[in-house]
Structure formats: C-alpha cells, structure tokens
KELOLUM-834864 format. One line per 3 residues: number of its first residue (from 1); for each residue x negated, y, z negated of N, C-alpha, C, CB. Coordinates in pm, whole numbers, plus 50000, padded with zeros to 5 digits. Glycine has a CB too. Example, Ala and Ser with C-alpha at 12.3 -4.5 7.8 and 13.67 -1.06 7.14 Angstrom:
% KELOLUM-834864
1) 48681 49431 49220 48770 49550 49220 48680 49670 49220 48869 49553 49095 | 48715 49775 49292 48633 49894 49286 48710 50003 49213 48592 49940 49428
//
This chain:
% KELOLUM-834864
1) 18117 40115 17949 18007 40131 18040 17950 40271 18026 18051 40102 18184 | 17818 40280 18019 17750 40405 17997 17722 40476 18129 17621 40383 17920 | 17741 40608 18129 17714 40685 18250 17563 40700 18270 17783 40824 18243
4) 17517 40679 18392 17376 40691 18421 17337 40837 18435 17340 40614 18547 | 17235 40878 18361 17185 41014 18373 17087 41020 18490 17117 41060 18241 | 17049 41139 18526 16957 41157 18636 16823 41090 18606 16936 41307 18664
7) 16778 41100 18479 16650 41039 18442 16659 40887 18442 16605 41089 18305 | 16772 40830 18399 16787 40684 18403 16785 40633 18546 16917 40643 18335 | 16848 40705 18637 16845 40665 18778 16702 40673 18832 16938 40755 18861
10) 16627 40776 18793 16488 40788 18835 16405 40673 18781 16429 40922 18790 | 16428 40635 18656 16353 40524 18597 16381 40393 18670 16389 40509 18448 | 16506 40372 18714 16539 40252 18791 16468 40253 18926 16691 40240 18811
13) 16465 40369 18993 16392 40380 19119 16244 40355 19097 16413 40517 19183 | 16191 40406 18986 16049 40391 18955 16013 40243 18939 16012 40469 18827 | 16097 40168 18868 16073 40024 18851 16072 39951 18984 16179 39962 18761
16) 16168 39986 19067 16182 39920 19197 16060 39946 19286 16310 39967 19268 | 16010 40069 19283 15898 40106 19369 15765 40063 19310 15899 40256 19392 | 15753 40059 19178 15624 40030 19115 15578 39887 19139 15632 40056 18967
19) 15669 39799 19178 15629 39662 19211 15536 39663 19331 15754 39574 19239 | 15561 39752 19427 15482 39759 19549 15357 39844 19533 15566 39814 19662 | 15360 39943 19445 15249 40036 19429 15152 39985 19324 15300 40176 19391
22) 15042 39926 19368 14937 39881 19277 14806 39944 19322 14926 39725 19275 | 14734 40004 19230 14608 40068 19264 14492 39971 19250 14585 40190 19175 | 14397 39979 19341 14277 39896 19338 14156 39987 19326 14267 39806 19464
25) 14037 39927 19321 13916 40007 19312 13893 40084 19442 13794 39918 19281 | 13925 40023 19557 13906 40090 19685 14017 40192 19711 13901 39988 19799 | 14137 40164 19663 14252 40251 19689 14333 40267 19560 14342 40193 19804
28) 14290 40356 19470 14362 40373 19343 14499 40438 19364 14280 40457 19246 | 14577 40435 19258 14715 40488 19262 14715 40632 19214 14810 40402 19175 | 14777 40721 19291 14793 40861 19254 14935 40875 19197 14769 40958 19376
31) 14945 40885 19066 15074 40888 18998 15110 41032 18961 15071 40799 18873 | 15236 41068 18983 15285 41204 18960 15394 41200 18853 15337 41268 19091 | 15387 41294 18757 15496 41315 18663 15532 41462 18667 15457 41271 18518
34) 15660 41489 18679 15709 41626 18695 15806 41656 18582 15776 41647 18835 | 15788 41771 18519 15885 41818 18420 15934 41955 18464 15822 41824 18277 | 16013 42020 18383 16064 42152 18418 15954 42258 18411 16178 42191 18326
37) 15848 42233 18334 15745 42334 18316 15610 42299 18378 15727 42359 18171 | 15585 42173 18411 15452 42133 18452 15458 42014 18547 15365 42100 18331 | 15348 41988 18614 15331 41868 18697 15198 41805 18656 15334 41903 18852
40) 15199 41678 18624 15079 41604 18588 15048 41503 18697 15096 41535 18451 | 14920 41486 18727 14876 41390 18828 14765 41307 18768 14829 41463 18958 | 14773 41174 18787 14668 41083 18743 14626 40996 18860 14716 40996 18624
43) 14498 40962 18864 14447 40865 18961 14406 40744 18880 14327 40923 19047 | 14468 40629 18908 14459 40511 18822 14411 40390 18901 14595 40480 18758 | 14317 40315 18842 14275 40185 18894 14352 40080 18814 14117 40165 18884
46) 14453 40018 18874 14537 39923 18802 14470 39789 18779 14665 39902 18877 | 14367 39754 18856 14298 39628 18835 14227 39627 18700 14197 39602 18948 | 14162 39738 18666 14093 39751 18538 14180 39815 18431 13966 39832 18555
49) 14289 39878 18471 14375 39947 18376 14310 40075 18326 14407 39857 18259 | 14243 40148 18416 14167 40266 18378 14217 40387 18455 14016 40244 18403 | 14233 40498 18385 14263 40625 18451 14130 40689 18490 14347 40720 18358
52) 14110 40710 18620 13985 40767 18669 13975 40915 18636 13972 40745 18819 | 14083 40989 18654 14091 41127 18610 14236 41172 18614 14002 41219 18697 | 14263 41282 18546 14397 41339 18547 14385 41491 18549 14480 41290 18424
55) 14490 41555 18596 14492 41700 18600 14638 41747 18598 14418 41754 18727 | 14658 41876 18577 14793 41932 18577 14790 42077 18620 14857 41919 18438 | 14904 42140 18622 14914 42279 18668 14841 42377 18577 15059 42319 18679
58) 14825 42344 18451 14758 42435 18359 14611 42453 18395 14771 42385 18215 | 14552 42353 18459 14411 42361 18498 14390 42470 18602 14362 42226 18551 | 14483 42482 18696 14470 42585 18800 14541 42714 18762 14525 42533 18933
61) 14598 42718 18641 14670 42835 18591 14779 42880 18688 14574 42950 18565 | 14853 42781 18739 14959 42809 18834 15096 42798 18771 14949 42716 18952 | 15194 42855 18840 15333 42842 18798 15387 42709 18850 15419 42961 18849
64) 15503 42674 18805 15566 42550 18850 15647 42580 18975 15656 42487 18738 | 15576 42603 19087 15642 42633 19213 15575 42556 19326 15641 42784 19241 | 15625 42575 19448 15576 42500 19563 15431 42532 19595 15663 42528 19684
67) 15395 42659 19589 15258 42700 19624 15157 42637 19527 15246 42853 19622 | 15188 42637 19399 15098 42579 19299 15091 42427 19313 15143 42617 19159 | 15200 42365 19353 15199 42220 19373 15104 42184 19487 15341 42168 19402
70) 15103 42264 19594 15012 42239 19706 14867 42258 19661 15044 42334 19825 | 14840 42362 19581 14705 42384 19529 14660 42269 19439 14699 42516 19451 | 14754 42215 19361 14723 42101 19275 14686 41980 19360 14841 42069 19183
73) 14757 41959 19471 14724 41850 19561 14585 41864 19620 14825 41842 19673 | 14546 41987 19655 14412 42011 19707 14306 41984 19600 14399 42154 19758 | 14335 42023 19476 14241 41998 19366 14223 41848 19344 14291 42064 19237
76) 14331 41773 19350 14323 41628 19333 14239 41567 19445 14464 41566 19332 | 14256 41616 19568 14178 41566 19681 14029 41594 19660 14227 41629 19812 | 13995 41714 19611 13855 41747 19585 13795 41655 19481 13843 41892 19538
79) 13868 41630 19372 13818 41543 19266 13802 41400 19316 13911 41547 19146 | 13895 41355 19401 13883 41220 19457 13761 41208 19546 14009 41183 19536 | 13738 41308 19630 13623 41303 19719 13491 41310 19642 13630 41417 19819
82) 13489 41378 19527 13370 41380 19442 13338 41240 19391 13390 41475 19324 | 13442 41160 19367 13423 41024 19317 13422 40920 19429 13534 40990 19218 | 13404 40966 19554 13398 40880 19672 13526 40800 19693 13281 40785 19662
85) 13639 40860 19664 13770 40799 19690 13830 40873 19809 13866 40806 19563 | 13852 40800 19918 13903 40863 20040 14049 40829 20066 13819 40821 20158 | 14101 40725 20000 14240 40683 20022 14302 40645 19888 14247 40563 20122
88) 14428 40679 19870 14501 40646 19749 14639 40594 19786 14512 40769 19656 | 14703 40528 19691 14843 40487 19703 14924 40592 19630 14868 40341 19643 | 15017 40655 19698 15096 40764 19639 15214 40707 19563 15144 40862 19748
91) 15215 40730 19432 15323 40685 19344 15401 40808 19300 15268 40604 19221 | 15519 40827 19357 15598 40946 19326 15684 40927 19202 15685 40983 19444 | 15674 40813 19136 15741 40785 19008 15892 40798 19015 15689 40877 18902
94) 15951 40762 19127 16095 40764 19140 16154 40899 19179 16155 40720 19014 | 16070 41002 19191 16120 41133 19232 16144 41131 19383 16020 41245 19194 | 16241 41210 19428 16266 41220 19571 16148 41290 19638 16397 41295 19599
97) 16119 41249 19761 16006 41305 19834 16050 41434 19904 15950 41203 19937 | 16062 41540 19827 16090 41673 19879 16051 41773 19773 16240 41690 19919 | 16043 41897 19810 16010 42001 19714 15867 41992 19666 16103 41995 19597
100) 15848 41997 19536 15714 42001 19476 15636 41872 19500 15725 42027 19327 | 15705 41757 19500 15637 41630 19524 15583 41626 19667 15734 41511 19498 | 15662 41673 19761 15618 41676 19901 15502 41774 19919 15735 41715 19993
103) 15510 41890 19857 15402 41989 19869 15272 41936 19808 15442 42121 19802 | 15282 41865 19696 15163 41807 19634 15099 41706 19730 15199 41738 19499 | 15179 41622 19793 15127 41524 19888 15065 41592 20010 15238 41428 19933
106) 15131 41697 20060 15077 41769 20176 14945 41838 20140 15179 41873 20227 | 14934 41892 20019 14809 41953 19974 14697 41852 19965 14829 42019 19840 | 14729 41731 19919 14627 41626 19912 14583 41585 20052 14681 41503 19835
109) 14676 41581 20145 14640 41548 20285 14555 41658 20347 14768 41526 20370 | 14584 41783 20314 14503 41894 20365 14360 41885 20312 14566 42030 20325 | 14345 41830 20192 14213 41813 20132 14142 41688 20181 14225 41809 19984
112) 14187 41630 20292 14125 41514 20356 14139 41385 20276 13979 41540 20381 | 14249 41371 20205 14277 41249 20130 14385 41172 20205 14321 41281 19983 | 14366 41042 20222 14462 40959 20292 14560 40901 20192 14391 40846 20371
115) 14690 40926 20215 14795 40874 20128 14862 40757 20193 14898 40982 20093
//
C-alpha cells in the first residue's frame, strides 16, 4: 500500500468538492491554484468550457504572503465587476480554507464580490 502524500490527499479532496462546484454564465467558478512561489486564479464558465480571465501574483508584483493574497482577491473582484460578474462559486481546489486562500477570499469580498 502506497503512502498518501499531501498533494494526493489534496487531489482527492478536490475531486470530492468539484462535483458540487460548477460554474455557470451567471455565477462562474473562481478557481485557485497555490504553489510555493505563486498563486494563480481563474474565473471559469463551465457550461461553455471557457476561462473568462486569469491572473496571478506576478501581475501585482507581490510576494507570496497574506497581504499580497488579499490584494490579488481585490484585483479579481475588480476584473469580475468590469465583466458584470457580481457572484462566483469559490473553488479552493482542495486547499484548506485558511491562510492565503482565506485572505484571497476575504479580499474578493472586500471588492464587493459575492462568494
């Protein structure tokens, strides 16, 4: 029997949660991917299979810390409001809801985006 790594456990959580998280035209999916050096965010319409836009920490020239994650959330909210998107489905991709993922969500809420 093979030992489960942290990433394998995250992938299993992601599968379990992704069944419920489906993005529509009215409420697209806000998907987050986090690595040791960067955070990537995509807003996806799953009905058409189209990525509406994506961004990451390099765009705001921020470090991979809590403050930059909150700024990234605000940037995502601004871009969503430009495209007349007021509500999204938050897909944390199996990551625990704390730390940078939580700050990103709080930043998006501060930017008047409904999660």
